[in-house]
N, C-alpha and C positions, 0 to 999 in steps of 0.2 A: 882612784877611780873611784867612786861612790857602790854603794854597796844596790844599788837600786840597779847601774851601768854594768856591775858584777851579776847580775841575775839576769837582763836582759842580754847582755853576751852569751852568756852560757845557754839559754834558751836557744840565742839564734845557733851556735856553735854547734848544735847539734841536727841544724836543719842544712849544714853544707858539710859538701860542697852540694848545693841546689839540685835540684831532680834529680838526685841518684843516693836520695833517704825516701823506700818509696814507701816507708810506716806511714809519710803524710800524704802515700795517695799518688794514685795512677791510671787512673781515670780523667778523660775531657774534662767531666766538670769536677774536679780532683785539683786539677791543672787552672783550671778556671780561677778556682778558687782561693787557690793562694798568690796567682798572680794578680797586679792591680791592671787594671786594664787598655792603662798607659805604658805598660810593661815594653823594655827591649833592650837587647844585647848588643855589643859588641863583642864576638866572638875571638878568640885567641890570634885568629886570622887579620882580627882588623876589621871582618863584615860585621856589619848591621842586619841582626834579626827582628822582626816582628816578633810578636805576642805569638803569631797564628801559627810562622812559620816554627815558630819552640815547640808550641803545645806538637804539634802534628809531626815532628823529627822526637820530642819525649813518646808518642803512643807507639810509635812502630817499634823504640829502644827498648817500651816497657813487655813487647810479646815476647823477650828473652830474659834470660836470667842477668842478674849484674855481675858482670864479668872479676872487678874489683871491687877490692878494700882500700881504699885510695890514702895516702898519708895527709892530713890537713895539718897546721901549725904556726905557728905569730900570730897569732887573732888578736887583733883591737879592733874598741868601737868608739865612733865617734857620734856624740846628739845634733844631728843638722838642723833638727827644726822640732817644734815638736811632734812627736810618735814619728820621729823620723829619721834612723840610725842607717850609720853607713861600718858594714861589717867587711876589714880588712883580714886576707892570711897568704898563707902560700900552703898553692897545693901540687905534692909530689907523686906523680904519675910515672909509671916503668919508663919508660921515653919521654917526659919533661917535664920542666919545672913551672906553671905559672904560679903567677902574683893576680890572688882574685880580689874583688869588689863587692858586694852586694848593696845597695840598697830597699831597705825594708820601709813597711810602715806599720806601724799597732793602728790598726780600727779595730771600731764593732766585731767582727766576723775572723781577729785575728789577724795575726802576720802575713803580708800582704807580699809579693817582692815585687818593685817598683826600676829596678835597674839592675840587670849584671855586668860585669867586663872580668874577663881573663886577656892576661899579657904575661907572653911567653919572657921568661929571664934568661939572659946569655950566660 
């Protein structure tokens, strides 16, 4: 892995699991800034969620303290196109383990989430 990819991986690793790192912001404006206009998600259930649905649910969640510090491990990175990176990792929660993928785009305004998927591991 190149030094540049290692640096990018470390920067993005600090942001995962996405939407659980409150230091990157919890307001509607923060969430709009960190998500691409075309952002969408496939949840661990297989359901598809739009940007607006995810933001509305996050704003409700952020009214309460974060109840966990989930373990993320086995990170890898792939550059898919110029300024577009795929991050893969395993997220261990108390009741399930999921494999996660996030697509991140580097823009003039910083990192933006383009897509996210969580898949329950058997």
